[in-house]
N, C-alpha and C positions, 0 to 999 in steps of 0.2 A: 504494500500500500504506500503510495506517495505521501510524504509528510508535508503538512501545511507549513509555509514559510512565514515566520514572524520577524524576520530580520529586515525591518524597514528603516529608512534613514531620512526621508524627506520631511517637509513641514507638516505633512499629514500622517506621520509615523504613528502617533498615539491614536488617531481616529481610526486608521486601518486596523491596528492591532486590537483595539477595543471592539470593533465591528466583528472581526473574526472570532474572538473569544466569546462574544455574545451569541454567535451563530453556531458554536460548536455542537450544542445539543439539538438545535432545530434542524440544521442542514445535514444531508448525507455527507460522508467523508469525501466522495468524489466531487460533489458540488462545492464543498468548502475548499478543497484543493484547487479547483478551477478558479474560484474567486481570489484565492491567495496568489495564484500565478498571474492573473490578469492585473491585480492591484500592485503586484511587484513591478510589472511593466509600467504602470502609472507612477509608482514611486520613483523609479529610475528616470522616467521622463521629466518629472518635477525637478529632480536634482540636475539633470542635464540642461534644463531650460531656466535654472535659477529661480524657481517659483518660491517666493518667500511669504506670499499672502496665504494665511491659513483659512481663508474663506473660500469654499468650493464654489466658484462662479461658473456661469455658462461659458465664459471665454476660456477658462482653464480646461473645462471638460471638452469643449468643442475642438480646441487645438490639439488635445491629446488624442481624441477619437479619430481625427482626420490624419494623424501622423502614424507611421509604422505600418506593419503588415498584418496585424491581428484583425480578426473579423469584427466589424463594427457592432453587430448585435451582441456579441459576447462582452465587449467593452461597456456598452450601454447597460446591460443587465447588472454587471458588477458595480459600476459607478452609481447607478440608481439606488441599489441596496445600501451602498456606503453612505450616500447623501441622506437617505431616509433615517439611517441609524444616527448620523450626526444631528439631524433635526430632533430626534428623540432626546438627545442630551442638551438641547437648547442652543446648538451651534448653527450658524448660517450655512446652508448648502443648497445649491440649485438641484432640483429633481428633474432630470431631463425626460421628456416624453418617450415612451417605449418605441414608438414608430417614427421618431424624428428623422432617422437616417435611412429609413426603409425605401428601397427602390422597387416600385411596383413592377418594373420590367426586369424579370428574372433572367439571368444569363443561362442560355442553354449550352452546355459544354460541347465542344467539338472533339469527337473521339477520332484520333488519327489512325488510319489503317497502317498495316505493316509496310505496304508499298510507299505510302506517303512519308513514313518515317525514314525509310531508306533514301528516298529522293531528297528529303530535307537534309540529311547528313551528307549526301553526295554533293549537294549545292554548297555546303559550308567549306568543302575542300577547294572550291574555286574562287572564294572571295580574296580580294587583294590586300596585301600588306601595305601600310603607309609609312612614310618617313616619320620616325619618332614612335611608331607603333609597329616594330619589325615583326612581331609574332601575332599579329591581329588574326590571321587565319587560324593558327593553332589554338589561340586563346578562345575564340568563340566556338570553334568546333568542339573543344573539350567541354566547355561550359554546357552547351546544349546536349552533348552526349550524357553528361551527368544528370541533367534534368530529365532526359528521356528514359534512361536506364535505372534511375534510383527513385524517381517520383518525388525528389526533394523540392522544396520551395526555392524560387530563384534567389530570394534574399539569403537563404542558408548557403547556397553554393557560392554566391558572390562574397560572403563573409569568411570563407574558409582561409585559414592561414597555413603556412608551410608546416608548422608543428601539428596541425590537425590531421595530417595524412600519415597513416601507419603503413608503409610500403611492405614491411615484413609480413604483416597479417592481412593485407589488402582491406583496410578499414579506413573510413573517413569519420572523424569525430565532429559532430555538430554540437558546439559548445554554447551557442546562443540562438537556439531555434525559437519558434513562435511560443509565446508564454514562458520563455526562458527555459524550455525543456532541453535537457542534454541527452544525446543518444549517439549510437554508433551505427554507421551504415556500411555493411559489407559490400564490396564491389568485385566485379569479375577480375580475373588475372589480366585479361586483355586491357581493361580500363586502367588497372594499376600500372601496367607497363607504359601505357601512353602518358599517364600522369608523371611517371618517373622520368621519362625522356623529356617531357615538357619542363620539368623542374631543372634538369641539367642545362636546358637552353637559356633559361631566364637569368638575368643578372640580379639575383636576390642578394640582400645584404644581411638579413637576420632571419631566424626561424619564425619570427612574428610578422614577417611581411605577408601581405595578402597573396594567396596562391595565384589569383588572376588579377593582374594589375594593369593599369593604363599607362602606357609609356609616354603620354603627353604631360605627365605630372611635372610640376614646377620644382626647382631645387633638387632634382633627382629623387624626389620622394615618390614611392610606389603606391599611389592611391588605387583602391579597388576599382574594377570595371563598373561603370554606372548602369543602372537599370534602363536608362534612356538609350544608351548605346546598344544594349542587348535587344531592346524592342525594335530598334532600327534594323538590325540584322534579321530579326524574326520576320518583320514585314517584307523585307526584300526577298527572303527565302520563300515565303508563302507565294509571292507573286511569281517567282521563277518556276515553282513546281505546280502552278495552276490552281491554287486555293485562294478564293476571294476573301480579303479582309474587309469586313463590313464597317464596324465602328467599335469604339471602346466598350460598349455594352453588349454587342452581339458577337464580337470576336471574329475569328478565333483569337484566344489569348495564350500567352506563354504558359499560364497556369493550367491550360487544357492538356499539356503534356503530363502533368500530375494526375489529372482526371483519367487520362488514357492509361497511365501506369496502373492505377488502382483498379479501374474497371477491368482491364485485361488480366490483372492478377486474380481478381475474383472469377473471371471467365475461366482461367486455367484451373482454379480450384474446383469449379463445377465440372469441368470436362474430365478431371482426374478423379471425380467422386470423393473429394476430400471432405472431411467433417468440418463444416464452416464454423461450428461452435468452438473448434480447436484452433483453426487457422486464421479466422478473422481477427481475433485479439493479437495474433502475431503480426499480421499485416498492419493493424492499427499502431502497434509499437514501432514497427519498421518505418512508417511514414511520419511518425512524430505527432500523432493525434493525442490530445489531452484526455478525451473520453472515447469510449467505444461508439457512442452516438455520432461522433464526428465522422467516423469511418462509414457508418450506415448511410450517411448522407449521399455517398457515392453509389448507392444502390439505385439511385433515381433513373439513370439511363437504362432501364430494363430492356428496352427495345434493342439496345446495343449488345448487352450481355447475352440475351437469349435468342438473338436473331440467328437464323440458320446460316446466313452468309458469314457471320463472324464467329460461329460456334466451332472454333478450331484451336488447336494449341498454338500459342503465339511464341515463337522461338526467340523473339526479341526481348521478352520480359523474363527475368531470371526466376527460378523456382525458389519459393520461400524456404528457409532453412529452420526447421522447428527446433533443432538442438541448439542453434546459435542463440535463441531467445529464451531458452529454458534456464533462467537465472533466478 
């Protein structure tokens, strides 16, 4: 069972800790842990942005919710409960409406076919290197291969540092995932070899350098590749392989590679008659979900999972290793 984090340091430290202790008896351990993880993110954001006003205002809440990669609905739920608890103790705190950030136009995920994935990767081998970014092709090719073959979030891959990759055991350590969850991702030997060769090419200075860095950085500082640069390559690749990008809401999105990974992993489990009660929790841990319900969300594209055309073993997605997660 994951332990609730009570180590807070921002101006709202006492309010968060009091809220969690008040809810220990009322909430389930899973929900309490979810709240503690999300509020830890809020706590770090307050420190990072030098928040010294201990009144929980709409401005503070709004700026935090719109920043970062966490799901907005999860943030709203946690901060609403914190605000209500603060009000109960006579402190000023804005209670944000539940549906304030809701977008009625839900994104329908794009599930990439095996052929589209192969074409996408082949296109990446043709992009040009630029002066000052000598390994642009190698950099973006590896980033996208990690996104496709591990189902990791783009922010997690872009934040990997040299010290996070264990080449001996073919493992990538995600030390600052969503909701500050730490986990390890096993990778194929082929990907590990590619990462090792890439590391030897790059002019790294310390083990704490970002693994994927932008060579345009000033003062020879290796800043991580930006999400904007990644999105530009993504759109160019879609155009070249004949997939129409509609808009920011309709996609396809880079995040749809994660959808594809999870959906096809479930597809493989069904094809192999695996016990989903055993393997879905493994998948949930692998992709870094806080709760099992987060993984169940990916059951939505049922027409993809159970379609006759797609009901086949997908050689591109690795088989889940039950023993690796038996910890």
